[in-house]
N, C-alpha and C positions, 0 to 999 in steps of 0.2 A: 498528720499533714502539715507541711511547712510551706511558707510562702515568702516571696520577696518581690519588691518593685524594681523594675529595670528600665533603663533607656538604652537601647542597643541599635546597632546598624543592621541592615538587611544582609542575611547570609547569601552567598552565591549558590544558586541552584541550577543544576544541569537538567534540561527537559522540564517536565511537570507543568507545561504551559496550561493545560486544561485545569489542573488542580490549583494553580496560582490564580487563574481567573475566578474560580469559585471563592478562594480566600480573599481576593481583592474585593469581590462583591460584598463579602461579609464586612470588610473594613469600611467600604464606602457607605454602607447603610448605618453604621454605628452612630453618627451624629443625630439620627432621628429614631432608630430602633435597633434593638439588640437581638440576640438569638444564639443558640448553641450549635456546635458542629463537631462531629466525631471523626477523627482521622485514624485510619487503621491500615496496616500493611505488615508483611513479614519482616523479620529482623534484617537490617541492612538496606532497606528501601528508602530511608531518609525521612522518617517521621519527625525526628528531633530537628533535623536541618530545616524542614519545612515550617515547623513551629517557630524556629529562630528567625527565618526569613519573614514570616508574618509579623512577629513582634517587632522586627527591625523596620518593617514597612509602615507601621502604625504611628502616625505623627500627631493625632488630634487629642490624645489623652494618655493616661498612665497605662503601663503594662504590668500586670501582676502574674507572677509565676508560682504555681502551687506544685509541690513535689511530694512523693511518698515519704512520710516521716517514720519515726520509730516508736510512735505511740502504741501501746498494747491494743489489741482488738477491742473496740468499744470505747476507747478513750478519746477519739476524735470528736469533731463538732457534730452536733445534731443537724438534721436537714434544715430546721428552722434557723439555727445559728449561721449556717453557711449561706443560706439565702439572704439573711440580713447583711452579712458581710459583703456579699456581691452587690447588693442593691446600694449599700452605703458607698461602695467604690465609685459609683457613677453619678453621685449627686452633683458634683461640680463640672464634670466633663465626661465624655464617653470613655469607657474603659475596656480593655482587653485582658481576659484572664486565660492563661495557658496552663494546662495540666498535662504534663508529659508522663508517659508510662502509667496511666491511671489504673491499669490492670494490676499493678503492684500495690495499690492501696489496700488497707485492711478492709474487712467486710463492712464495718459501719461507715467508714469513710467513703467507700464506693457507693453505698446506699444513699448517703447524704448528698454526694455529688450528683448522682443520677436524679434524685428527688429535686434538688435545686435547679438542675438544668431543665427539667420538664416544666417547672412552675415559674421560671424566671420571666417576668413580664417583658414583652418586647419594648414597652415604653421606658424601661429602666436603662436602656442604652449600654448594656453589658454584652460584649461578645465573649462567649465561653467556648474555648477551643480545647477539646479533650483528645489525647492521643492514647491508643491502646494497641497492643501487639496483635498482629494478624496470624500468629501461629496457633491460635486457639480461638474457640467460638467467642463472640462478643458477649460480655456479661449481661444478664437480664436487666441489671440496673441501667445500662447504657443502650440497650436494644432499641428503645423508642426514638432515639436521637437521629437526626439526619446524618448520613454517613458519607464521608469522602474516602474512597478506597485508593490506595497507591498500588499500581501495577508495576511489574518490571519495566525498566527502560527499554525502548525499542533499540534494535542494533545500531542505527545511526546515532541516537542519543548516547548510547553506551560508548560508541567509538569516539564521539566528541569529548566525553569525560576522560577517556583514556588519552587522547591527544593532549588534553589540557594537563593531565598529570604527568605526562612524559615529555612535554614540549614537542610533541610530534616525532620523538626519536625512536619509537618502536618500529622494528622491522614489519613490513606489511603482513607477512605470514604469521608472525608472533602476535601482531595486533588482532588479527582475525581469530586466532586461537583463544586469546584472552577474552575477547568479547563473547565468543561462543561458550567458553567455560563458565563465565560469570552468570550467564542466563539472565541478563538484565538487572542483576543486583549490584548497585553501585558500590556498596561497602565491600562486597566480595571482589569486585573488579580491582578496587584500589589495594586490597590486601594481596591479591595475586601480583600486582605490579611491585609492591614492596618486597615480595618474596624473591623476585628475580634479580639476578646480578645485572650490571650494565651490559656485559657480554651476552648474556642470555636474552635480554630485552632487545638487543640489536641483531639477534639471529646468528651470532658468532659461535655460540655454544648451544647444544641441544637443551630443550626445556626439560625440567624435572618431570618425572612420571610417578604418581599422578600429578597433574598441574595443581589442582585444588586438593591438597592433602587433608588429613583429618584435623591437624592442628589449625590450619587456616580456616576451615569450615567451622570448627568449634568456636574459634575466636569471634567470627562474625555472628554465629547463632547466639552467643552470649548465654549459654545454659538453657536455651529454649528446647533443646533436644533431650534433656535428662528427665527421668521420671522414676517413680517408685510405685509399687514394688517390682521385684525382678520379673514377675509374670507379665506385667505391663510392658516391661522392656522387651521381652520376647515377642509380644504382639507388635510393638512398634517396629522392631527389626524385621519381622516377617513381612509386614506390609511394605516396608522400604525395599526389601529384597525382591518382593513379587512385582513391584512396579517396574523394575528394570527389564522385565520381559513382558510388559503389558503395553497395549496400544493406547496409552493415555495415562492420566494421573491417578486413576482409581483401579482397584482390583476386586475380584470376586471374593466376597466374605466367606463363602463356603470353602474356597481353596485355602484361604488363610487359616481358617479353623482346622481344616484337615492337616495342614502343615504344622500348626502349633501342637496338635495332638501327637503327631509323629515325633516332633522335636522333644516332647516330654516323656515319650515312651521308652523304657529301657531297651537296649538292643536285643536282649534275649526275648522279650515279649514281642518286639516288632517282627521277629522272624517267623512267628506263628501265623498260620493262614487266617484270612479274614481281616476286617477293618481294624485299625488300631483302637484300643480301649479308651475310655474317657480318661483325662489326666487325673492323677491321684488326689490333687488338692484343688480347691476353688481357684479360678483364675479369671482374668479379664478376657472375654472372648467376644467375637462379633455376635450381634443379636441382642446383647445386653447394653443398651446405650449408656446407662448410668455407670457402667464399668469401664467404658472406653477411656483411654488416656486423653488428656486435653488436646494433644497434638493431632488427634484423629477426628474425622467426621464420618458419619455413615448416612448414606442415602439409599434406601431400599436394600438391596443385597450387595451393595458396593461400599468399599472402604477407601478412604484417601486421607492424605495429610492436608492440613490447612495451609502449610507452607512447603514449597518445593525445597527451599534451603534446609529446613529442618529435616525433611526426608533424607536428603543427601548426607547431612551431618550424622544422622542416626546410623546410616549404613557405614559410613567411613570410620566412625569412632568406635564401632563395636569390636570386641576382641576377635582376632582373626579366626580362631577355632570356632567361636560361636557363630560367626558369620558364615563360615563354610558349612556348619551343621544346619543352619537355616536354609541355605541353598540346596543342601542335600534333601532336606525334608520336603521342600517345594518340588524338587525334581521327582521324588517318589510320588507325591500327590498328583502331579501333572501326568506322569507316565501311567499311573494307575487309571487316570481318566482318558487315556488315549491321545493326549496332546503332546505329540512327539517333539516338535520344534522348541517350544518353551521349556519342555522337560530337559532336553539336551543342553540348552543354554544354562539352566541352573546346575545341571550336572557338571558342566565345564567350570563354572564359578566355585564349585565345591572342591576343586583340585587343590593340592598343596604345592605352592611354589610356581615359578614361571616356566618350568621345563616343558618342551613340546609334548603333545599327546596326539600322535598322528591318527590313531584309530578314531578317537573322539572328534578330532578336527575333520576328518573325512565324513563321518556321519553327520556332523553338524552342517557342513557345506552342502551335503547331498539333501538334507531336509530343507535347507534354505532355498535351494534351487528347484525343489519339487513343486511345479505349478499346480499339481492336483491338491496340495495342502493349502487350504485358505489361511493366509497370514498377511498382516499389513506390511507395507513397505519398510517401515521403521524396524519392525521385528526381524525381517529378513536381513536388513542392513546390519543390525546388531549381531545376528548369528554369523554372517559372513566375516565381519570384523573379528569376532572372537575365534572363529575357525582359523583365520589368518594368523592370529597371535599364537595359536597352538601348533602351527605348521613349521616344520624345520626347513623344507626345500624353499629356496629363495623365489624361484619362478612361480611355484604354486602359491606362495604367500602373496606375491604381487598380484596374481590373478584374483585371489580372494579379496584383497584390499580393494581392487578395482570393482569387483562385483558388489562389495559393500557400498562403495561410492555411488554406483548406479542406483542402488535402492534408496540411498539417502536423497539423491537427486529427484527420484520419483516421489518421495515423501515430502518434497519441498524443503529440504534441509541442506542447501549448498554449503553452509558453514561446516557441516559435519563431513561433507564429501571431500572438501579440499585437503584436510590433513591426511585422509586415507590415500588420496591420489599422490600426495607427496611421499608417503611411505611406500607406495607401489613403485614410484619412479626411482627410489633409492636402491632398488634391487635389480639384479641382472635377470632379464626375462626375454623370451622369444619376441620376435617382431609383432606377432599377433596380439600378445598380451600388452605390449607397450602401445600398440595401435589402439587397442580397446581403452586403455587408460587415457590416451590423448583425446579420444572421441568423447569420453565422459568429461574430461577437463574442458574441452572446447564447448560442449553443450552447457556446462556450468557457467563459463565465462560469457556465453551468448545471452544468458538470462541475468547475470549479475557480475559484470566486469567489462573491461575494455573490449569492444567487439573486434578491434584489430588483432588483439591477442587471441581471441576466439577463432578468428579466421586462420591464423597461422597454425594453431593447435589442430584444427580440423583438417587442414591440408596435410599436415604431418601424419595425422591418423589415417587419412586416405592412402597415403603412400605406404605406410607400414602394413595396412590391412590388405593391400591390393593382391598379394600373392595367396594368402591363406583364406581370406574372407572377402571376396570381391563385392558381395552385396553390401556388407558393412562398409566397405571402402566407398561405395556409391552413396550410401547414407551420409557418411562423413563429408563427402564432396558437396552434396546438396545442402547440408547444414553450413558448410563453409560459404556457399553462395548466399544463404540466408544472412550470414554475418556481414558479407560484403554489401548486400542489399541494405541492411540496417545502417551501415557506415556511409552509404551513398557512393560506394566505389563501383561505378558502372563497369569499368574495364576489368576490375578484379572479379566481379560477378560473372561477366561473360566468359572470361578465361576459365574460371572454375567450372562453369556449366559445360564448356566445350570439352573438358577433360574428365568429367566425373560421371558420365552416363554408363551404367552397367551394360554388358553385352546381353543381347536377347536370350532368354531362356535360362539365365542364371538364377538359381533359387536363392531366396534370402537365407542368411546364416541362421543357424539354430540359436534361439535365445539361450543365454547362459544362466539366467536367473529365475525363470518362471514368470517373468513379466518383461514386457518390451520397454526399452529405453526410449525416452522422449526423442522424437525425430527419426526413429527407426521405422522403415516401411518396406513393404514388398518391392522387389526390383522393378516391377512394372510401374508402380506409382512413382518411384524415384526417376525412372527413365522419362515417363510422360510429363511429369511436372517440370523436370529440368529442361526438357526439349521445348516445352511451351513457354517457360520463362525466358529462355534464350531467344526464341523467335520474337517474342513480344519486345524485348529490349533492343532487338535489331530493327524494330519497326515493321515486322512482317506478321501482322495480325492474322493473315490468311493461313500462315503456317502454325500460328499459336493456337488457333481456336480448336483444332482437332485434338491434340494431346491434352490440352487443359480441360477440354470438354470431357475426355475420358476420365480424368481425375475427379471432376465434378460428379460424373455419373456413378463412379464407384462409391461415392459418399451416400448414395441412395440405399445401398445394400450392406455396406461394411459397418460393423458396430464398434470397431476400435477407435478410441479417441484420436490416436495419431493420424489414422487415415482420414477421419472426418475433419480434422484440422487442416490437412492438405486440401481436402475438397473445398472447404470454406475459403482458403487462400486462393485456390485456382478460380473459384467463382468470383471473387473480388477482382482478380486480374482481368477477367472477362466482362466485368460490369454486371454480372448476374447477381444482383443484390438479394433477391428472394432466395436463390439457392444458397448463397452465403449465410443468410440468416438461418435457414433450415439446418445446414451442416454444422454451423456454430452451436445452435441449440442442442443438437444431438451429441456433439462432442462434449459439451458442458455436462449433459446428463451422464454420458459414459464415463467421464473423468470423475465425477462425483461418486458414481457407483463403484468405481475401482479404488476410490480413496486417494487419488493422485493429486496432491496439493500443487504439484508443478504444473499440471495441465489445466487446472481450473482457471487461473487467471489468463492463460493464453486463449482459451475458448471464449472467455468474456471479452477479451481484446478484439477478436474477430467479430463477435456479435456487435460490440460497440461501433467498430468501423463500418459495418454493414448498415447499422441504423443511421449513422451520420451520412453515409452516401445516399440513403433514402430520404434524408431530411427530417428524420424523426429524432430530434435532439433530446427530448425528455427521456426516451427509451435508451438512447446512447448514454446519457448521463447515468441512468440507473445501473446499466451493465458496468460502466467504468468505475463507478463508486464501489461496487462490490469487488470488481477485479483489483482495484487499488488496495483495498483492505487485505485481500488474500495475498497479493504480491508482496506487500510490506511484511505481512506476518511470516511469509516463507522466504524472505530474503532475496527476492527477485527484483532488484532495483531497476534493471533495464525495462522489464515489463511494467513496473510501476510508473516509469517515465512516460511510456506510451499511454497509459491510462490517464496520467496527468494531462497530456496533450489533448486527449479526447475531451476531458472535462473542461479544459480551457476553450476548446472549440464550441462545446455545448453552451458554456457560459457567455461566449462572446456575442450571442444574440439576445442576451437578457439585459437587465437594467443595472447590474452590480459590477462595475469595472474592477473593484477590489478582488472579487473572486477570480476573475480572469488573470489578474496580475499574480495572485498567489499560486495558481496552478502553473502558469508560465514559468515563474521563477523556479518552482520545484522541478518541473520537467527539464528546464535548461541546466539546472545544477548537475543533474546526473548525465544528461545528454552530452554536455561538453566534456565532462571528465571521461566518459566511456565511449566517446566518438559516435553517438547515435544521431546521425544526420537526419534520418527520417523523423524521429521524435522532435528534434530541434526545429525542423522546418514546419511541422504541424503546429508547434507551440507559437512560433513567430507569426505564422499565418493567423492564428487565433487572436494574437495581440493586435495585429493590423485590422482584422475584421471588426474587433471591438471599437477601434478608433473610427473606422468607417461608419459603423452604426451610430456612433455618438456625434456624427457630424464633424469629424476631424480628418478631412480627405488629405491634407498635406502630410500629416503624420503617417496615415495609412499608406500613402503612395511611397513615402520614404522607406518605410519598413518592407513593403512588398516589392519594391524595386530591387532590393538586395536579393530577393528570392527568385524572381522570375526573369529579370533581364539577363542577357548572356554575359558570361564572365566567370572567373574562377570561383566567385562567391555564390553562384546560383544555388538555390535550394536543392533538396533531394530530387532525383530524376523522376521518382514516382509520385511526387507531391506538387512540384512547382506548377504543373499544368492545371491542377485543381484550383490553384490560387489566382490564376490569370484573370478570371472575370472580376474578382475583387480589385485587382490592380488596375484594370482598364477603367472601372468606375471611378476609383480614387484618383487616377491620373487625369482623367477628363475633367473632374471637378477641380483639380489642382492646376489645370492649364497645361498639362504635359501630354498634349495630343500625339506628338511624334512617338514618344515612348509607348503610349497605349497602342498605337497602330503597329509598332514594330514587333509586338509579341503575338499578334493575331495570326500570323502565317503558321507558326508552330501549333497554335491552339486549333486552327482549322484542320490541320492534319490529325490532331488528337480527336477532334470531334468526328472526323471521317472514320476513325478506327471503329467507333461504335461501342467501345468499352465503357463509356460513361454516358448514361442515358440523358443526363442533364446537359451535356456539352453542346449539343446542337442548338438548344434553346438559348443557352448562355452565349453562344457565338452570335446568334441573331441579335441578342440584347446589346452585346458589345459593339456590334456594327451600327446599331441604332444610335448609341451614344456618340459615335464618331461621324455619323452621316449628316449631310446637309438637311435642312428642314423638309425639303420635298421628298426625301427618301426615308426619313426616320419613322414616319407613321406606319408604313407598310412593314418595316423591319420589326417594330414593336409588336404588331399584330402577328407576324410570323413567329416571333419568339413565344408569344402566349399560346399559339396553336401547338408548337412543339412541346411546351410544358404540359399541355393537356394530354399529349401522347405519352410523355415520359413519366408523369406524376411528380410528386415532390412539392408540397404545398409552400414551403418556405421560399424556395427559388422562384416559384411562380408569383408569390406575393412581392418579392423584390422587383421583378420585372414590371408588375402592375404599378408599384410605387413610382418607379422611374418614368413609366409611361404617363402616369397621372401628373407628375411634376412637369413633364414636357407639355402636356395638354394645357396645364394651367398657364404656363408661360406663353402659349400660343393663344390665350384668351378663349379657350373652349371649355368653360366652367362645367357645363352639364356632363360632358364626357369625362372630364377630370374627376368629378365627384364619383362617378360610377367606378372608375379604375381605382381611385384612392380608397373608396369604401371596400372594394374587393380585397385590396392589399391589407387594409386594417383587419378585416375578418381573418384573412389567411395568417397574418402575423399572430393574432391572438390565439388562434387554434394551434399554432406552432410553439407557443410560449416565448415568442420573440418580442420581449417587452420594449427593448430599445428601438427596434424598427417600427413597432406599432406606434410608439410615440412620434416618430417622424411622420407617419401617415396622419395622425391626429393633428399635428401642426399644419400640415398641408391642407387638411379639411378646414381648419380655423381660418387659414388665409382665404379660403373660398367662402367664408361666412357660414360654414356648416360644422361648427365645433361639436364633437360628441358630447352627450349629456354628462354633466357632473364633473367635468374636467376644469382645472385651473383654480388656484386659490392664492390668497395672500397678496403681497405687494405686486407680484408679477401680473395679476389680473388687470392692472391699470394700463398695461401695454397692449398695443395692437399685435396681431400675429407676426408681422414683419419686424416690429421692434423687439418682440420677444426672441425671435431667432437671432437677431443681431446681438442682443444683450447676452445671450448664452455663449455665442462664439467669442465675444470680447472677454467674458468672464473666464473663459478657458484659456485666454492668452493670445488669441488670434489678433493680428494687425488688421487695420481697416482694409488694406488691400487684399489680404487673405479672405476676409469676410466677403468682400465684393466678388472675388473669384468664385467662392463657394456658392453664393446665392445668385450668381449671374446678374449682378446689378453693378452700377458704377460706384466708384469710390466716393463721389459726391453724395450719392444717395445714402451710403452708409454713414458719412459724416452727418448728414441731416438727421437721420433717424437716431443716431447716437446722442446728439444734443437733446432731442426730445425725450429719450430714455433717461438721461441724467436729470432732466427737469422733473419728469414724472416720479422718479424714485427718490429725488432729493439727494443725490450723490454728487461728488465733485471730482472723483478720480476713478480710473479703471480698477484700482485696488478696492475702493469702496463698493463699486459695482459688483465685483467678484464676490465680496462678502455678502451683499444683499441677495444676490442670485443664489448663492450657496445656502443661506439660511432659509430662503423661501422654498427651495426645492427639497431640503431636508424635511421641512414641515409638510410638504406635499409631494410624496414619492412619485405620484403620477406625472409630475412635471419633468422628470429626469430625462432629458434628451437634448440632442442638437438637431439642427434642421439642415436639409439639403434641398437644392432646387430640383 
């Protein structure tokens, strides 16, 4: 083991924010206490770069680097000697010790390092950072250490790394291919970039095939794929080959054992009836854990590689003859067990050369499209793509590439679908085949791309399919309307719905693949949903209720996730939140049962919206959090943006504005690039509602005015009406009464529709805010009565809060306390912390402060002074505070002078600092106040 002391600068790291937070915490604690941390990950994920970044970020002491030396086994330091060295390093200052590639240390050095790490006292102020390769199990010497595992980069992080490496010069299609091929491995991604010529990188020349060849994979793996003896190599290769036709990273150990035996059996013996005999010599086989190569792990009766990169490298670097023999052995084992589809796939991979094999291609495509054969979407996609590769006829090949793309879309892999669609488009094919490809392309872009592009692709699909597949054409038209809806294109949505309804009695087209494409529905569902949407957008709820009601009703008996999703969507359009929740929950269960990763986040999206409409923000947040994880994992950025918007809305009633800002920023980042007007409007509404809850009506009114006031910048047509009550409240508090009154006419029409159960109560509340004193009391009472009929605790609490404030200003304290207490209880049950704080402030102003609230310097202030101090600390002028609190500017001046004296501050800047410190010390005080 060798060592050196270095002073370095921090290396640049792409992504790894979570890991860097952990490492930063380790460095921050070193001045007082030390500790060990083990970093592991497969080759190429950046272990060395992360250690370099950590070393460069450490400024309070020396950094020691220990590396595998050339001492013979047993010649390194003893555990006691190494521990003494580490302790001595931190006598004068905290120290960081970095040991990279510790798995390469000899046996005694590993034991010494592990012993020292376990017994290093925290008081010695030594941070011990140990890196080991993740393509093998962690050594027992290091197993007790806390572990930080590096996972592959997410697609957005990988794309950012690629843009940085190419200065953004990669063609978009090439960029997507590279990101998909690298599978989140940054070293492999950079190696692929270096392999391409400038013309290939810019899309002017075709990419090499395979994109990640054996030499590139081997260079990144760095020898981690090699093993001895030859028998272990056969086992590695067999597992690597078997995974290619497996639904996941692991494979059945019995299948592998059967294939290995067949591989080692002489041909003459293999032709005899009966199972193949045992191999003639001892070999590493599944079931004997001690005999497994270090690259493999066994769990129960399943085998897998520790590293996906090593698995790919093992397969790519094998001798072609041996690789074909392994696939042949797997084909025989699978066919012998009656597993036709994966058996045919391995049979196709055992062929010599790239020449077409029409008979095998036809059998493979037939098996992939057999709905009676249970198979995951990914396996069907692989089979269709391989069948296309073996097909000579261009039109048939295009059809099979399209079918493969369909299955990848269902599997939640749009990154795999797009190259296949490009391959299909490059071949001459009939209109029906081209229409099918455009339908899949449009649905792919609808979930992960510019929705304007999706709209055009889907319209083209509808025109191409109209002659041979009218039901599919109607499906495409309805999906095009969905794209226009997402973009906020009202005219485009209406035009598409007017031309896309199927004629009565037309049957749905027969599925091509044994599984329905997302968005594909029976003709009656397409017709009814389209007619209902069109009537609703035209303002004819009377004509919309019947067809949309039919779609909702079918959701009670239909078990297909696509039909259930349409049922949930129709229920939301009608304001039937309970039916939307039921249909969404059933769609989620059906999608999970089918294994459709594409449909799961969509079902969670409808569930989240239904919970929001019902005012159940915690439930909406739970659905959106899960939906966001699945959407990001499956590359559905548009769906992820919608979930971000829901999370922002849910967080907008809580106490942490940073969470709202984070979700809003992420949602708008995608929404603006992809033209998602609906998601953008929801996110901006969430930002404004957070301002309103924190007592910043001027900011809220400015934000909401852009969404709800007439003009070209008005928000999405399906969302802006929902934001009107927030705007009216903010505008009244900001003194913009005319603007507030101007939007109520349209909102009254919306409330009369009956599609939003809260709208009637909200309308009465808005009118109360604008009414003269003699009329407001009755309007507030009417609003509360309507809330009782509609349900929804959060909205009722908001009305009770405003009514309580109004009563307090009218010097009716007993009634005000009742209303404010009701509001506080409703907010607390809804998890609306920021609004609950407003209710507490109002109760304090009445001398009825809730028990246990208030701490620190701010307790010296009266309730009125506290409200003024908070507003001023947030940057409000005296005039703005006066308008917000419905008092005179002179009153604000007077109270502000008393605040300065009580807190001992001389400026607004000092006041902001004191208020911020006090509220960080007492989170219960985070709020603004409104009258």
